[in-house]
C-alpha positions as CSV (number, residue, x, y, z in Angstrom):
1,M,103.9,-42.1,-52.7
2,L,100.1,-42.7,-52.4
3,V,98.0,-44.5,-49.9
4,L,97.5,-47.4,-52.4
5,D,101.2,-48.0,-52.5
6,L,100.9,-49.6,-48.9
7,P,98.9,-52.7,-48.7
8,N,95.6,-52.7,-46.8
9,W,96.8,-55.0,-44.1
10,F,99.6,-52.5,-43.3
11,W,97.1,-49.8,-42.8
12,L,94.8,-52.0,-40.7
13,A,97.7,-53.2,-38.6
14,L,98.9,-49.6,-38.1
15,G,95.4,-48.4,-37.2
16,G,94.8,-51.2,-34.7
17,A,98.3,-51.0,-33.1
18,V,98.3,-47.2,-32.7
19,G,94.7,-47.2,-31.5
20,L,95.6,-49.7,-28.8
21,C,98.4,-47.7,-27.5
22,I,96.4,-44.5,-27.6
23,G,93.6,-46.3,-25.6
24,S,96.2,-47.2,-23.0
25,F,97.2,-43.6,-22.8
26,L,93.5,-42.5,-22.6
27,N,93.2,-44.5,-19.4
28,V,95.8,-42.2,-17.9
29,V,93.9,-39.1,-19.3
30,I,90.6,-40.4,-17.9
31,Y,92.0,-40.9,-14.4
32,R,94.3,-38.0,-14.0
33,L,92.8,-35.1,-16.0
34,P,89.6,-34.5,-13.9
35,R,91.8,-34.7,-10.8
36,G,94.1,-32.0,-12.0
37,M,97.1,-34.3,-12.1
38,S,99.9,-34.2,-14.6
39,L,99.5,-36.6,-17.6
40,S,103.3,-37.3,-17.9
41,H,104.5,-37.2,-14.2
42,P,104.9,-39.5,-12.4
43,P,105.2,-42.4,-14.8
44,S,102.4,-45.0,-14.6
45,T,101.6,-45.8,-11.0
46,C,99.0,-48.1,-9.2
47,P,96.0,-45.9,-8.2
48,G,95.8,-48.1,-5.0
49,C,99.2,-47.9,-3.4
50,G,101.2,-45.7,-5.8
51,A,103.8,-48.3,-6.8
52,R,105.5,-48.0,-10.2
53,I,103.9,-50.2,-12.9
54,P,106.6,-51.9,-15.0
55,A,106.6,-51.3,-18.8
56,Y,105.7,-54.8,-19.7
57,L,102.5,-54.7,-17.6
58,N,101.5,-51.6,-19.6
59,V,101.1,-53.6,-22.8
60,P,97.5,-52.9,-23.9
61,L,95.1,-55.7,-23.1
62,L,97.9,-58.1,-22.4
63,G,98.9,-56.5,-19.1
64,Y,95.3,-56.7,-17.7
65,A,95.0,-60.3,-18.8
66,L,98.4,-61.3,-17.2
67,L,97.4,-59.7,-13.9
68,G,93.9,-61.3,-14.0
69,G,92.3,-57.9,-13.4
70,R,94.2,-57.2,-10.1
71,A,97.3,-55.0,-9.4
72,R,100.4,-57.0,-8.9
73,C,101.6,-54.7,-6.0
74,C,98.6,-54.4,-3.7
75,K,96.0,-56.8,-5.3
76,M,93.5,-54.0,-5.8
77,E,90.9,-54.9,-8.3
78,M,91.3,-53.0,-11.5
79,S,88.3,-51.5,-13.2
80,P,87.2,-53.2,-16.3
81,R,87.2,-49.7,-18.0
82,Y,91.0,-50.2,-18.5
83,P,90.9,-53.1,-21.0
84,L,87.6,-51.7,-22.5
85,V,89.1,-48.3,-23.4
86,E,92.2,-50.0,-24.8
87,L,89.9,-52.3,-26.9
88,L,87.8,-49.3,-28.1
89,G,90.9,-47.5,-29.0
90,G,92.2,-50.3,-31.1
91,L,88.7,-50.7,-32.9
92,L,88.6,-46.9,-33.5
93,G,92.1,-46.9,-35.0
94,A,91.0,-49.8,-37.4
95,A,87.7,-47.9,-38.1
96,V,89.5,-44.7,-39.0
97,V,91.7,-46.5,-41.5
98,L,88.6,-48.3,-43.1
99,T,86.4,-45.1,-43.3
100,R,88.8,-42.2,-43.6
101,V,92.0,-43.5,-45.4
102,L,91.3,-46.6,-47.6
103,P,88.2,-45.3,-49.4
104,D,90.4,-42.7,-51.1
105,P,93.6,-44.7,-52.1
106,S,94.7,-42.0,-54.5
107,L,95.5,-39.7,-51.7
108,P,99.1,-38.7,-51.3
109,L,100.7,-40.8,-48.5
110,H,101.4,-37.8,-46.3
111,I,97.8,-36.6,-46.6
112,G,96.5,-40.1,-45.8
113,L,98.6,-40.2,-42.7
114,A,97.5,-36.8,-41.7
115,H,93.8,-37.7,-42.0
116,F,94.5,-40.9,-39.9
117,A,96.2,-39.0,-37.2
118,L,93.5,-36.2,-37.2
119,Y,90.5,-38.4,-37.1
120,L,91.9,-40.9,-34.7
121,A,92.9,-38.0,-32.4
122,L,89.3,-36.7,-32.6
123,C,87.7,-40.1,-31.9
124,A,90.2,-40.8,-29.0
125,G,89.5,-37.4,-27.5
126,L,85.8,-38.0,-27.6
127,L,86.2,-41.4,-26.0
128,A,88.2,-39.8,-23.2
129,A,85.6,-37.0,-22.9
130,A,82.7,-39.4,-22.7
131,A,84.4,-41.6,-20.1
132,I,85.2,-38.6,-17.8
133,D,81.7,-37.2,-18.2
134,L,80.3,-40.7,-17.1
135,E,82.6,-40.7,-14.1
136,H,82.6,-37.1,-13.0
137,M,79.8,-35.4,-15.1
138,I,82.3,-32.8,-16.5
139,L,83.8,-32.2,-19.9
140,P,87.3,-30.8,-19.7
141,D,88.1,-27.7,-21.7
142,S,91.4,-29.3,-22.8
143,I,89.4,-31.8,-24.8
144,T,86.4,-29.7,-26.0
145,L,88.1,-26.4,-26.7
146,G,91.4,-28.1,-27.7
147,G,89.5,-30.2,-30.1
148,A,87.7,-27.3,-31.6
149,V,91.0,-25.4,-32.1
150,I,92.5,-28.4,-33.9
151,G,89.3,-28.7,-36.0
152,V,89.7,-25.0,-37.2
153,V,93.4,-25.3,-37.8
154,S,93.2,-28.5,-39.7
155,A,90.3,-27.4,-42.0
156,G,92.5,-26.7,-44.9
157,I,93.6,-30.4,-45.2
158,R,90.2,-32.0,-44.5
159,P,87.4,-32.2,-47.0
160,E,84.4,-31.2,-44.9
161,V,84.9,-27.6,-44.2
162,S,86.9,-24.4,-45.0
163,Y,88.6,-22.2,-42.6
164,L,85.8,-19.7,-42.5
165,S,83.0,-22.2,-42.3
166,S,84.8,-24.0,-39.6
167,T,85.2,-20.9,-37.5
168,L,81.6,-19.7,-38.0
169,A,80.1,-23.1,-37.3
170,A,82.1,-23.5,-34.1
171,A,80.7,-20.2,-32.9
172,A,77.3,-21.1,-33.9
173,G,77.4,-24.5,-32.3
174,F,78.4,-22.9,-29.1
175,L,75.7,-20.3,-29.2
176,L,73.1,-22.9,-30.2
177,V,73.4,-24.5,-26.8
178,W,74.6,-21.6,-24.7
179,F,71.9,-19.0,-25.5
180,P,68.6,-21.1,-25.0
181,F,69.7,-24.0,-22.7
182,I,72.2,-22.0,-20.5
183,W,71.6,-18.3,-20.6
184,L,67.8,-18.2,-21.1
185,H,67.2,-21.2,-18.9
186,E,69.2,-19.7,-16.1
187,K,67.1,-16.4,-16.4
188,W,63.9,-18.4,-16.4
189,R,64.6,-21.2,-13.9
190,G,67.5,-19.8,-12.0
191,F,69.9,-22.5,-13.1
192,P,71.3,-23.6,-16.5
193,G,69.5,-26.4,-18.4
194,M,72.7,-27.9,-19.8
195,G,76.3,-27.8,-19.0
196,L,78.7,-25.3,-20.6
197,G,80.8,-28.3,-21.5
198,D,78.0,-29.5,-23.9
199,A,78.1,-26.1,-25.7
200,K,81.8,-26.3,-26.1
201,L,81.4,-30.0,-27.5
202,L,78.9,-28.5,-30.0
203,A,81.6,-25.9,-30.9
204,L,83.9,-28.8,-31.5
205,A,81.4,-30.4,-33.8
206,G,81.0,-27.1,-35.9
207,A,84.8,-26.7,-36.1
208,W,85.2,-30.3,-37.6
209,F,81.9,-30.7,-39.7
210,G,80.4,-27.3,-40.2
211,G,76.8,-26.2,-39.5
212,S,75.3,-29.5,-40.7
213,G,77.6,-31.4,-38.3
214,V,76.3,-29.3,-35.4
215,V,72.7,-30.0,-36.3
216,F,73.3,-33.7,-36.8
217,V,75.3,-34.0,-33.5
218,L,72.7,-32.1,-31.5
219,F,69.8,-34.2,-32.8
220,A,71.4,-37.5,-33.0
221,G,72.9,-37.0,-29.5
222,A,69.4,-36.0,-28.2
223,T,67.8,-39.0,-29.8
224,Q,70.3,-41.6,-28.5
225,G,70.1,-40.0,-25.1
226,T,66.3,-40.2,-25.1
227,L,66.4,-43.9,-26.2
228,F,68.8,-44.6,-23.3
229,A,66.6,-42.8,-20.8
230,L,63.4,-44.6,-22.2
231,A,65.2,-48.0,-21.9
232,T,66.3,-47.2,-18.3
233,L,62.7,-46.1,-17.4
234,L,61.1,-49.1,-18.9
235,S,63.6,-51.5,-17.2
236,G,62.6,-50.0,-13.8
237,R,66.2,-49.0,-13.0
238,R,67.5,-45.7,-12.1
239,F,70.7,-44.1,-13.4
240,Q,73.1,-44.0,-10.4
241,E,75.3,-40.8,-10.0
242,P,79.0,-41.7,-10.1
243,A,80.6,-42.2,-6.7
244,S,83.1,-39.3,-7.6
245,V,80.2,-36.9,-8.0
246,Q,78.7,-37.9,-4.6
247,D,82.1,-37.4,-3.0
248,E,82.5,-34.0,-4.6
249,R,79.1,-33.0,-3.4
250,R,79.8,-34.2,0.1
251,Q,83.1,-32.2,0.2
252,F,81.3,-29.1,-1.2
253,M,78.7,-29.3,1.4
254,A,81.2,-29.7,4.2
255,E,83.0,-26.5,2.9
256,L,79.7,-24.7,2.7
257,E,78.8,-25.6,6.3
258,A,82.3,-24.4,7.6
259,A,82.3,-21.2,5.4
260,E,81.3,-17.8,6.7
261,G,80.7,-14.3,5.3
262,E,81.6,-13.7,1.7
263,E,83.0,-17.0,1.2
264,R,79.7,-18.7,2.2
265,A,77.8,-16.4,0.0
266,E,79.9,-17.3,-3.0
267,L,79.5,-21.1,-2.3
268,E,75.7,-20.6,-2.0
269,R,75.8,-18.8,-5.4
270,L,77.6,-21.8,-6.9
271,L,75.1,-24.1,-5.3
272,E,72.3,-22.3,-7.1
273,L,74.1,-22.3,-10.4
274,D,75.2,-25.8,-10.6
275,P,72.5,-28.5,-10.2
276,V,74.9,-31.2,-9.9
277,L,75.9,-29.8,-6.5
278,R,72.3,-30.4,-5.2
279,E,71.0,-33.8,-4.2
280,P,68.8,-35.4,-6.9
281,D,65.2,-35.9,-6.1
282,G,65.5,-39.7,-6.1
283,T,63.1,-40.4,-8.9
284,T,63.8,-42.1,-12.2
285,L,62.5,-39.1,-14.2
286,G,64.7,-36.8,-12.0
287,A,67.9,-38.8,-12.6
288,R,70.8,-36.8,-13.9
289,I,72.1,-38.4,-17.1
290,P,75.2,-36.8,-18.6
291,F,74.5,-35.6,-22.2
292,G,78.2,-35.3,-23.1
293,P,78.6,-39.2,-24.0
294,F,75.6,-39.1,-26.4
295,L,77.0,-36.0,-28.1
296,A,80.4,-37.6,-28.3
297,L,78.9,-40.8,-29.7
298,A,77.1,-38.8,-32.4
299,L,80.4,-37.0,-33.2
300,V,82.2,-40.4,-33.6
301,E,79.5,-41.5,-35.9
302,L,79.8,-38.5,-37.9
303,A,83.6,-38.7,-38.0
304,L,83.5,-42.3,-39.3
305,F,80.5,-42.1,-41.6
306,Y,80.5,-38.5,-42.8
307,E,79.9,-39.3,-46.5
308,P,76.8,-41.6,-46.0
309,I,75.3,-39.3,-43.3
310,S,75.7,-36.2,-45.3
311,G,74.4,-37.9,-48.4
312,A,71.3,-39.2,-46.6
313,A,70.7,-35.8,-45.2
314,E,70.9,-34.2,-48.6
315,A,68.6,-36.8,-50.1
316,W,66.1,-36.2,-47.3
317,L,66.3,-32.4,-47.6
318,L,66.4,-32.3,-51.4
319,P,64.3,-35.2,-52.7
């Protein structure tokens, strides 16, 4: 069977439905992964009181609507992130079908399904990584390095890269950030200029889309991040650090005050190396804006629109 043997409406319905379900699971990932909790146990529970959430209230979008945005058990207000992530998951599922499956209807059915699963997994992982970075200012290794491994392993059934170019570009993407922005910056200023998670995210870009993908993601991410920072500056507003980051800093400083001897020396060393552990200077220009979401956005753009982006780049470089 070929992709064209199944009607377009089936593919779109499949993409939207699977994307919505994955979006619901991503909410679990976003909440539990940075807290070091199991993603499978216990089953879905209320973050306010710990009560079990029945299956019928876990239906994407519908559950939030039925509850009016409040937990049934303790009436805790639910974050609008929950329906937003579910909706974005559904939209990403449909977008993957439209851009990675239907444009090549002559693909064998199993290859079409593999492409759908791979690119939706990539986009979903990037959505989770962006949300976690916005809330905790960290990029989990299980998403960045795990995604890079999947990119290398799947290179043989995707059109963008070979196994060799995928592996080399992943290493190059990591070094492109690590050497100047982390290693050299730390030698020069005493602390890294970018997070190690950003370097791992560039490795993921290389594993999936080769060297050109690394360059696009870095520059597109930087451009979009700069535009956001300028818009924030011109609006007179400041980027507020997430509450979780402030809580983690207070906990760290309390541990530092109580520590003695070698333990205190180690915590002081961590304080010097990690700028997030230090209080921001309170100015708009000094605001700490996580770079990961902008890199992730550029990666999603590349995943969905690889052909037109690569075509435009070639036309610009080789007029």
